[in-house]
C-alpha positions in Angstrom: 5.5 23.1 -46.4 2.5 24.7 -48.1 0.5 24.5 -44.8 3.4 26.2 -43.0 3.6 29.1 -45.5 -0.1 29.7 -45.3 -0.7 29.2 -41.7 2.6 30.2 -39.9 4.1 32.5 -42.6 7.2 30.2 -42.6 8.5 29.5 -46.2 10.9 26.7 -46.8 11.8 26.3 -50.5 13.8 23.0 -50.0 13.7 20.0 -48.0 17.1 21.0 -46.7 15.6 24.5 -45.5 12.6 22.7 -43.9 14.9 20.3 -42.1 17.3 23.1 -40.8 14.4 24.9 -39.3 13.1 21.8 -37.8 16.2 21.4 -35.8 16.9 24.9 -35.1 13.4 25.9 -33.8 12.4 22.9 -31.9 9.3 24.4 -30.5 8.2 26.1 -33.7 8.4 22.9 -35.7 6.9 20.4 -33.2 4.2 22.8 -32.3 3.3 23.3 -35.9 3.5 19.5 -36.5 1.0 18.7 -33.6 -1.4 21.4 -35.0 -1.1 20.2 -38.8 -1.4 16.6 -37.8 -4.4 17.2 -35.3 -3.1 15.7 -32.3 -6.1 15.0 -30.0 -4.7 16.5 -26.6 -6.9 16.1 -23.6 -5.3 19.2 -22.1 -3.2 21.0 -24.5 0.5 21.7 -23.5 1.6 24.8 -21.9 4.4 25.0 -24.4 6.4 22.3 -26.4 9.5 22.4 -24.5 9.4 23.0 -20.7 11.2 26.2 -20.1 12.6 25.9 -23.7 15.3 23.8 -22.2 17.0 21.7 -24.8 19.5 19.9 -22.4 20.1 16.3 -23.0 19.3 14.4 -20.8 16.7 16.7 -19.2 14.5 18.3 -21.8 10.8 17.8 -21.0 8.3 17.7 -23.8 4.7 19.1 -24.0 4.5 20.0 -20.2 0.9 20.2 -18.9 -0.5 18.2 -21.6 -2.6 15.1 -21.5 -3.1 12.7 -24.4 -3.7 9.1 -24.9 -2.0 7.0 -27.9 -5.1 4.9 -28.4 -7.4 7.8 -28.8 -5.1 8.9 -31.5 -5.0 5.5 -33.0 -8.6 5.2 -33.3 -9.4 8.8 -34.5 -10.3 7.5 -38.1 -13.4 5.4 -36.5 -15.9 8.5 -36.8 -14.7 9.4 -40.5 -14.7 5.9 -41.9 -16.3 3.4 -39.8 -16.5 0.7 -42.3 -13.1 1.2 -43.9 -10.4 -1.4 -43.4 -8.1 -0.6 -40.2 -6.3 -4.1 -40.0 -5.6 -7.0 -42.2 -3.8 -10.1 -40.6 -2.1 -12.6 -42.8 -0.9 -15.7 -40.8 0.5 -19.1 -41.5 -1.4 -20.4 -38.4 -4.9 -19.4 -39.6 -6.9 -17.9 -42.6 -6.9 -14.2 -43.6 -8.8 -11.8 -41.3 -9.8 -8.1 -41.5 -11.2 -5.6 -39.2 -12.9 -2.3 -40.3 -12.4 0.7 -38.0 -15.6 0.2 -36.3 -14.8 -3.5 -35.6 -11.5 -2.5 -34.2 -12.9 0.1 -31.9 -15.4 -2.3 -30.6 -12.8 -5.0 -30.1 -10.6 -2.5 -28.2 -13.6 -1.3 -26.0 -14.3 -4.9 -25.1 -10.8 -5.8 -24.3 -10.5 -2.6 -22.2 -13.6 -3.7 -20.3 -12.2 -7.2 -19.8 -8.8 -5.8 -18.6 -10.5 -3.3 -16.5 -12.5 -6.3 -14.9 -9.1 -8.0 -14.2 -8.1 -5.1 -12.1 -5.9 -3.4 -14.6 -5.6 0.4 -14.2 -3.4 3.3 -15.0 0.4 2.4 -14.5 -0.2 -1.4 -14.3 1.7 -3.5 -16.5 0.1 -5.7 -19.3 2.6 -7.9 -21.3 2.1 -10.3 -24.2 3.9 -13.5 -25.3 2.3 -13.3 -28.7 3.0 -13.0 -32.4 2.1 -10.1 -34.8 -1.7 -10.7 -34.9 -4.9 -9.1 -34.3 -5.3 -10.0 -30.7 -2.0 -8.6 -30.0 -2.7 -5.1 -31.5 -6.1 -5.1 -29.7 -4.6 -5.9 -26.2 -2.0 -3.2 -26.8 -4.5 -0.6 -27.7 -6.9 -1.5 -24.9 -3.9 -1.4 -22.4 -2.8 2.1 -23.6 -6.6 3.3 -23.4 -6.6 2.5 -19.7 -3.0 4.2 -19.2 -1.4 0.8 -18.4 2.1 0.1 -19.6 2.5 -2.4 -22.4 5.6 -4.7 -23.2 5.6 -7.7 -25.5 8.0 -10.6 -26.5 7.7 -12.8 -29.7 6.8 -16.3 -29.1 10.2 -17.4 -30.6 11.8 -16.1 -27.5 12.8 -18.7 -25.0 11.7 -18.5 -21.5 14.9 -17.3 -20.2 14.9 -14.3 -22.5 11.2 -13.5 -22.0 11.8 -13.6 -18.1 14.9 -11.4 -18.4 12.9 -8.7 -20.0 9.2 -9.1 -18.4 10.5 -9.7 -14.9 12.0 -6.3 -14.8 8.3 -4.8 -15.1 6.5 -6.8 -12.4 3.4 -7.2 -14.8 -0.1 -7.9 -13.6 -1.6 -9.6 -16.6 0.0 -11.7 -19.3 -1.7 -12.5 -22.8 0.0 -15.4 -24.4 -0.8 -17.7 -27.3 -0.7 -21.5 -27.0 1.8 -21.9 -30.1 2.1 -20.8 -33.6 3.0 -22.3 -37.3 6.4 -21.2 -38.7 6.2 -22.6 -42.4 5.2 -26.2 -42.2 6.2 -26.6 -38.5 3.8 -26.2 -35.4 5.5 -24.9 -32.5 3.8 -25.6 -29.1 4.4 -22.9 -26.5 1.9 -24.2 -23.7 5.0 -25.3 -21.5 6.9 -22.1 -22.0 3.8 -20.1 -21.1 3.3 -22.3 -17.9 6.9 -21.7 -16.9 6.7 -17.9 -17.6 3.4 -17.5 -15.6 4.9 -19.6 -12.8 8.1 -17.4 -12.6 6.4 -14.1 -12.5 5.1 -13.6 -8.8 3.4 -10.4 -9.8 1.0 -11.9 -12.3 -2.6 -11.7 -11.2 -4.0 -13.3 -14.5 -2.8 -15.1 -17.5 -5.0 -14.8 -20.7 -4.4 -17.8 -23.0 -5.1 -17.1 -26.7 -6.0 -20.3 -28.7 -4.0 -19.3 -31.6 -2.6 -22.7 -32.9 -5.6 -24.8 -31.7 -3.5 -26.4 -29.0 -4.8 -25.0 -25.6 -7.7 -23.3 -23.9 -9.3 -20.0 -25.0 -9.2 -17.1 -22.6 -9.7 -14.3 -25.3 -13.2 -14.8 -26.0 -13.9 -14.5 -22.3 -12.0 -11.5 -21.9 -13.9 -9.7 -24.8 -17.3 -11.2 -23.9 -19.0 -8.1 -22.4 -19.3 -4.8 -24.4 -17.7 -1.7 -22.9 -17.5 2.0 -23.7 -14.8 3.1 -25.9 -13.1 5.4 -23.5 -9.5 6.7 -23.1 -7.6 7.8 -19.9 -6.0 11.1 -20.5 -2.6 10.7 -19.2 0.5 13.3 -19.0 2.4 13.2 -22.3 5.4 11.9 -20.4 3.3 8.9 -19.0 4.8 5.6 -19.9 3.1 3.9 -23.1 5.2 0.9 -23.5 8.6 -0.6 -22.8 11.0 -1.8 -25.4 14.1 -3.9 -24.7 17.5 -3.9 -26.1 18.7 -7.1 -27.8 20.3 -8.5 -24.6 23.0 -10.3 -26.4 25.6 -9.2 -24.0 23.6 -8.9 -20.6 20.3 -8.2 -19.2 18.2 -6.2 -21.8 17.8 -2.5 -21.1 14.1 -1.7 -20.4 13.6 1.5 -22.5 10.5 3.4 -21.4 8.6 5.3 -24.2 5.8 7.9 -23.4 2.5 8.6 -25.2 3.2 12.1 -26.2 6.7 11.6 -27.6 5.5 8.4 -29.6 2.5 10.0 -30.9 4.3 13.1 -32.2 7.4 11.3 -33.6 5.5 8.4 -35.1 2.7 10.8 -36.8 5.8 13.0 -38.3 7.8 10.1 -39.7 4.8 8.0 -41.2 2.8 11.0 -42.5 5.6 13.0 -43.9 8.7 10.7 -44.6 6.5 7.7 -45.5 3.8 9.9 -47.0 1.2 7.6 -45.4 -2.5 8.6 -44.9 -6.1 7.5 -44.9 -7.1 4.7 -47.3 -3.4 3.5 -47.7 -1.9 0.1 -46.8 1.1 0.0 -44.5 3.3 -3.3 -43.9 6.6 -3.8 -42.3 7.8 -7.4 -41.7 8.4 -7.8 -37.8 7.9 -9.7 -34.9 6.4 -8.2 -31.6 9.9 -8.4 -30.1 11.2 -5.7 -32.5 10.6 -2.1 -32.4 9.5 -2.2 -35.9 6.2 -3.7 -34.7 5.6 -0.7 -32.7 6.4 1.4 -35.7 4.2 -0.5 -38.0 1.0 -0.5 -35.6 1.4 3.3 -35.5 0.3 3.4 -39.0 -3.2 3.6 -37.5 -2.2 7.1 -36.0 -2.3 8.5 -39.6 -5.5 6.8 -40.6 -3.8 4.1 -42.7 -4.7 0.4 -42.7 -1.9 -1.8 -41.2 -1.1 -5.3 -42.5 0.1 -7.9 -40.0 1.9 -10.9 -40.8 2.9 -14.0 -38.8 5.0 -16.7 -40.2 8.0 -17.7 -42.1 8.8 -14.9 -44.8 10.5 -17.4 -46.9 7.7 -20.0 -46.9 7.0 -21.6 -49.2 9.6 -19.5 -51.1 11.1 -15.9 -50.8 8.2 -14.7 -53.1 5.9 -15.1 -50.2 5.9 -11.4 -48.9 5.9 -10.1 -52.5 2.7 -12.0 -53.1 1.2 -10.5 -49.8 2.1 -7.1 -51.1 0.2 -7.7 -54.6 -2.7 -9.4 -53.0 -3.2 -6.7 -50.2 -2.5 -3.9 -52.5 0.3 -2.4 -50.3 1.4 1.2 -50.9 4.5 0.9 -48.5 6.3 -2.5 -47.9 9.0 -2.5 -45.3 11.5 -5.2 -44.5 15.1 -5.8 -43.8 18.2 -5.3 -45.8 19.2 -9.0 -45.5 15.7 -9.8 -47.0 16.3 -7.7 -49.9 19.6 -9.0 -50.6 18.4 -12.7 -50.4 15.7 -12.0 -52.9 18.5 -10.4 -55.3 20.6 -13.4 -54.7 17.7 -15.8 -55.5 17.1 -13.8 -58.7 13.6 -12.8 -57.9 11.9 -10.4 -60.2 8.6 -9.5 -58.3 7.9 -6.7 -60.4 7.6 -8.9 -63.5 5.9 -11.8 -61.8 3.2 -10.0 -59.6 1.0 -7.0 -60.0 3.0 -4.5 -57.8 1.7 -1.3 -59.5 0.2 0.3 -56.5 3.4 -0.3 -54.5 5.2 3.1 -54.3 7.7 2.8 -51.5 9.9 -0.1 -50.1 11.5 0.5 -46.7 14.6 -1.2 -45.4 16.2 -1.2 -42.1 18.1 -3.4 -39.7 21.3 -3.3 -41.3 22.8 -1.0 -44.0 21.7 -1.8 -47.4 24.5 -1.8 -50.0 24.2 -0.3 -53.4 23.4 -3.4 -55.2 20.3 -3.8 -52.8 19.2 -0.4 -54.0 19.5 -1.2 -57.7 17.8 -4.7 -57.3 14.8 -2.9 -55.9 14.7 -0.6 -58.9 15.3 -3.2 -61.5 13.4 -6.0 -60.0 10.1 -4.2 -58.5 10.0 -1.0 -60.6 11.5 2.3 -61.3 8.4 4.0 -59.7 9.3 2.5 -56.3 11.0 4.8 -53.8 13.6 2.8 -51.9 13.6 4.4 -48.3 16.6 3.0 -46.3 16.1 4.0 -42.6 18.6 3.8 -39.8 17.5 4.6 -36.0 16.9 2.3 -32.9 14.8 0.9 -30.5 16.2 3.5 -28.1 14.1 6.3 -29.8 11.5 3.7 -31.6 12.0 5.5 -34.9 14.7 6.5 -37.5 17.3 9.3 -37.4 18.0 9.0 -41.0 15.9 7.7 -44.1 13.8 8.8 -46.9 11.5 11.3 -48.1 9.5 11.8 -51.1 11.0 15.3 -52.1 14.7 13.8 -52.6 16.4 11.7 -55.1 17.6 8.2 -54.0 21.0 7.4 -54.8 22.2 3.7 -54.7 24.0 2.8 -51.3 23.1 6.1 -49.5 20.4 7.1 -47.0 18.7 10.1 -48.4 18.4 12.7 -45.5 18.3 13.5 -41.9 14.7 13.2 -40.9 12.8 16.2 -39.6 13.6 17.1 -36.1 16.6 15.0 -36.0 19.9 17.0 -35.4 22.0 14.0 -36.3 25.8 14.8 -36.8 29.1 12.8 -37.4 31.9 13.5 -34.6 35.6 12.7 -34.2 36.8 10.8 -31.0 37.1 14.3 -29.4 33.6 15.4 -30.1 34.5 17.9 -33.0 32.4 17.8 -35.9 33.7 15.8 -39.0 33.6 17.5 -42.3 31.4 16.1 -45.3 32.9 12.8 -46.6 34.7 11.9 -43.2 33.5 9.2 -41.0 32.6 9.8 -37.5 30.3 8.7 -34.6 26.7 9.2 -35.1 25.4 11.5 -32.3 22.3 13.7 -31.8 22.8 17.3 -30.8 19.5 18.2 -29.8 16.7 16.3 -28.0 13.8 14.4 -29.7 10.2 13.8 -28.3 10.7 10.1 -28.7 13.9 9.8 -26.6 13.3 7.5 -23.7 11.6 8.7 -20.5 14.2 6.6 -18.8 15.1 2.9 -18.1 12.7 1.0 -16.0 14.0 0.9 -12.5 16.7 3.3 -13.1 15.4 5.9 -10.5 18.3 8.5 -10.7 19.0 8.2 -14.4 22.5 6.9 -13.9 22.2 3.9 -16.4 20.7 6.1 -19.1 23.4 8.7 -18.7 26.0 5.8 -19.1 24.3 4.3 -22.0 24.2 7.5 -24.2 25.8 10.6 -22.7 29.1 9.7 -21.1 31.5 9.7 -24.2 30.2 13.1 -25.5 28.6 15.3 -22.7 25.6 17.0 -23.9 25.5 14.9 -27.0 23.5 11.5 -27.5 26.0 8.8 -28.7 24.1 6.3 -30.7 27.0 3.6 -31.4 26.9 3.7 -35.3 29.6 4.9 -37.8 28.1 7.5 -40.1 29.6 9.5 -43.1 27.3 12.7 -44.1 27.9 14.2 -47.5 27.4 17.8 -48.3 23.6 17.6 -49.3 22.7 15.8 -46.1 22.7 12.3 -47.5 24.8 9.5 -45.5 26.2 6.2 -45.4 26.0 4.0 -42.0 29.1 1.8 -41.9 28.1 -0.4 -39.0 28.3 -0.4 -35.2 31.1 1.5 -33.5 31.4 -1.0 -30.9 32.2 -3.7 -33.6 34.9 -1.6 -35.3 37.7 -3.1 -37.4 40.9 -1.2 -36.5 43.9 -1.9 -39.0 46.9 -0.1 -38.2 45.0 2.8 -36.6 42.3 3.1 -39.5 38.8 2.4 -38.7 36.8 0.1 -41.0 33.1 -0.3 -41.0 31.7 -4.0 -41.4 28.7 -3.1 -43.4 30.7 -2.4 -46.6 32.8 -5.4 -46.2 29.5 -7.6 -45.8 28.1 -6.0 -49.1 31.2 -7.2 -51.1 31.6 -10.7 -49.6 27.8 -11.6 -49.5 27.5 -10.6 -53.2 29.7 -13.6 -54.1 27.6 -16.5 -55.3 29.1 -19.1 -52.8 28.5 -16.9 -49.7 25.1 -16.9 -48.0 26.2 -14.9 -45.0 29.4 -13.6 -43.3 30.7 -12.0 -40.0 34.0 -10.3 -39.4 35.9 -9.9 -36.2 39.1 -7.9 -35.4 41.0 -9.6 -32.6 43.6 -7.1 -31.2 47.0 -8.2 -30.1 47.2 -11.5 -31.9 50.9 -11.4 -32.6 51.4 -7.9 -34.0 50.4 -4.3 -33.8 47.4 -4.7 -36.5 45.9 -7.8 -34.7 44.3 -10.3 -36.6 41.2 -9.8 -39.1 39.1 -13.0 -39.2 36.2 -13.5 -41.7 33.6 -16.2 -41.1 31.4 -17.2 -44.0 28.5 -19.4 -44.0 28.3 -21.0 -47.7 25.4 -21.6 -50.0 24.4 -25.5 -50.2 26.9 -27.3 -52.2 29.8 -24.6 -52.1 33.2 -25.4 -50.6 35.6 -22.9 -49.1 38.8 -23.9 -51.2 41.7 -22.1 -52.1 40.0 -20.6 -55.3 37.1 -19.2 -53.4 39.3 -17.8 -50.5 41.3 -16.0 -53.5 38.1 -14.6 -55.0 36.9 -13.1 -51.7 40.3 -11.7 -51.0 40.6 -10.3 -54.5 37.0 -8.7 -54.2 37.7 -7.0 -51.0 41.1 -5.8 -52.2 39.7 -4.4 -55.5 36.4 -3.0 -54.3 37.4 -1.7 -50.8 41.1 -1.7 -49.9 44.1 -4.0 -49.0 43.2 -3.3 -45.4 40.0 -5.0 -45.7 41.5 -8.3 -46.7 41.2 -10.6 -43.8 44.1 -12.7 -42.2 42.0 -15.7 -42.1 38.8 -16.9 -43.8 36.9 -19.8 -42.0 33.8 -21.5 -43.1 31.2 -21.9 -40.4 27.8 -23.6 -40.3 25.7 -20.5 -39.7 26.0 -16.7 -38.9 24.5 -16.1 -35.4 21.8 -13.3 -35.4 19.4 -11.9 -33.2 15.7 -12.5 -33.6 15.5 -9.2 -35.3 18.2 -10.1 -37.8 21.3 -8.4 -36.3 24.7 -10.1 -36.6 26.5 -10.7 -33.1 29.9 -9.3 -34.0 30.5 -8.2 -30.4 29.4 -11.4 -28.9 31.4 -13.7 -31.2 34.6 -11.5 -30.5 34.1 -11.9 -26.7 33.7 -15.8 -27.3 36.7 -15.9 -29.3 38.7 -13.9 -26.5 37.6 -16.3 -23.9 34.3 -15.2 -22.6 31.9 -18.1 -21.9 29.0 -18.3 -24.3 26.4 -17.9 -21.5 27.9 -14.7 -20.6 28.7 -13.5 -24.2 25.2 -13.8 -25.5 21.8 -14.5 -24.2 20.8 -17.5 -26.5 17.0 -17.1 -26.0 17.2 -13.8 -27.9 19.0 -15.4 -30.9 17.4 -16.6 -34.1 19.8 -19.4 -34.4 21.6 -20.2 -31.1 23.1 -23.4 -32.3 25.4 -21.1 -34.5 27.4 -20.0 -31.5 28.8 -23.8 -31.0 31.4 -23.4 -33.8 32.8 -20.4 -32.2 32.8 -22.0 -28.7 34.8 -24.7 -30.1 37.1 -22.5 -32.0 37.9 -20.6 -28.8 38.5 -23.9 -27.0 41.1 -24.9 -29.7 43.2 -21.9 -28.8 42.0 -19.2 -31.2 44.2 -15.9 -30.3 42.7 -13.4 -27.9 42.3 -10.2 -27.2 40.1 9.5 -36.4 37.7 8.8 -39.1 38.4 6.9 -42.4 37.3 8.8 -45.7 34.3 7.2 -47.5 34.2 7.2 -51.2 31.0 8.3 -52.5 29.4 6.2 -55.3 29.0 8.0 -58.6 25.6 9.7 -59.2 23.1 7.4 -60.8 19.8 8.3 -62.5 
C-alpha cells in the first residue's frame, strides 16, 4: 500500500479500499503487482488484459508477454546462493536440505537429462511420486523446458492414475519404487509397471529408488551438468495440468499457464501469507492435490519450502507440530479435519513445543468451525494468525482467506482476496445482501483461471463446468454468506445441499456440531428426496471413536445438540453408525457419491475408488442400498458474536 502511494499515487487507507480497487481496476492492480513483485518477463506484456476485455470466459491475460515459472522460482539463487531453499522431511529416508545453489544445479542437470530424452516445449512430463526433492526438481526442470507437468500421488491406484495421465499422452514418467507410510512400507513397482505399459505415448520411464526396492534412474538422469536455462514461453503457455477429484466420473484435466500462476501465487503468498526471503513455508499435501503446487510456489517469493512425505499422525498427532518446531516454520498449512482432530485429542503444541517463530496457521480443504479457530489460539498461541482459506483446484488458489491487516473472528474467513471479485448470488443470479447465503460466484476474471480443459478444443466443457448457470459469472459450487465487512462463512458444496421444506442447509455447520461430540470421530449427512413425504429424509452417518456405541442416549445427544446449536430442521430423521466415512485422498467427504449410491447408482459409477483415501468405506453404503434404502433462496446465517 505504501509502495502504491509512492510509485503510482494510488492511496488506499484500508484493506477494503485496496480490495475494491483491485477488482475495479484489474489492469491497474495486476500491472502494479507485477512491477512490485519483480516478475521476470522475457518480453514484457503489451498490456495486462487483451483489449481490456473482462468477459468470462474469454479474458486473455498479459498478451505478447513471455515468462517462465522456473525462472521466477529460482530468482533467489543470485542473491542468496548458500541460503536454504528446500527442506525435505520423510518417513522413508533421513532429512535432506538444498541450498538455492544446489537446487539450481539439480534443476539444470535434470533439465539436461530430460532434454537428452527428447523432451521439449509442449511435451508432457508426468510423475507418480510423493512430496519429495526429486518431484520438485523434475517439475522445475520440466517448466524450464516449456514442457507440461502433471503429477499423481503414489497412494493413487493404477486406474485413477491412468484416468488422469492417459488424457495427456505423456512422453516421460518419473516414478518411485515405493514409500513408507508410518510403519508400513508400500511397494509400488507393480503399479509403475502397469502404468508404464498402459500409456502408449511414453518414451521413457525414470525410476526413482526412494524406498530402496527398485533400480535407480534418477542418478543417471542428473549425471551430466547442464546450463541453467529457461525457455521463454507465452504467458498463456501451459505450465501444468491439475485434475479434479474424479469421484463421479473422469477427472477434469484443468490446464494452468505460466503467467497466470506466477502472478496469482506471487500475490497470495507475498501479500496474504506475508511470505518472503529467509522464511519457511509448509503445507501438508500430497502431489495429487493443488496445495502441493501452492506450496512449492513459496520459491517464487524467495521463501524456503518444507516438504513432508508420510503419515501426518505417526507416531502420533504431534508429528507435524514437532516438524514445525524443529524446522522453525513461519507459516504452517494444513486441513480443517487435521486441526479438529488435534483439538479432539487434547493436544497443546504451544505448551509442549517451541513454536515462538510460528506466526500463521493456514487451514483449507473443508470449512473450519469456530471451535477450530479457538483451539489454534488457545493451544498454539494468541500470536498466531489463523488463515482459513477457500478456493479450488480450478484456479489453484484461494478466493477468500486471511490477510495480516484484518482481525480474525472465530468461524469466519477474514476477507475476499485481492483481485478476487467474489460474490454471493440467489438462484436467479441477483446479489444476496449481507448475511444471506447464496452461491459463490466470481464476477470478474482472475489470471489463474484455467486456460481450458485438456482436449476441450472448443471450450464446451469449460463453459458447462462454470458458466452455464449464471452467464457471465463463474459459478464455483459453494454456499457462501458474506457479511457487511467482507468476511464470510462457507457452508459446504451447493451440489450437496440439504433442502428441508424449501430451506437450504449447508453441511459444514452440521459437521461442526456433530463432530464436536466426544463419541463421534467423523460424520457424513445426505438428504434423500422423495422418501415418503415432501421434505424427504435426512440421514446422518457417524463413525464412532473406538469403544463408543451408537445407543439411544448418544442418538438423543446428537439430536439435542443439532436442535439447540442450529435448528430443528438440522435434526436428522435417521442416525446410522458406519465403519468409516469415505474421503478423497485430499480429505474431502464424498457426500454426492454416497447419495448416488443410496439412490441406486452402482459404486463403480458413483465413485472412482482409486481416488479415495479409504475405498473400503463405500462397502457399507452399497450394502445399505441393496437392503432397500429409500431413493431419490438463501438461508440466513447467524453471525457469531465478536471475540477478542
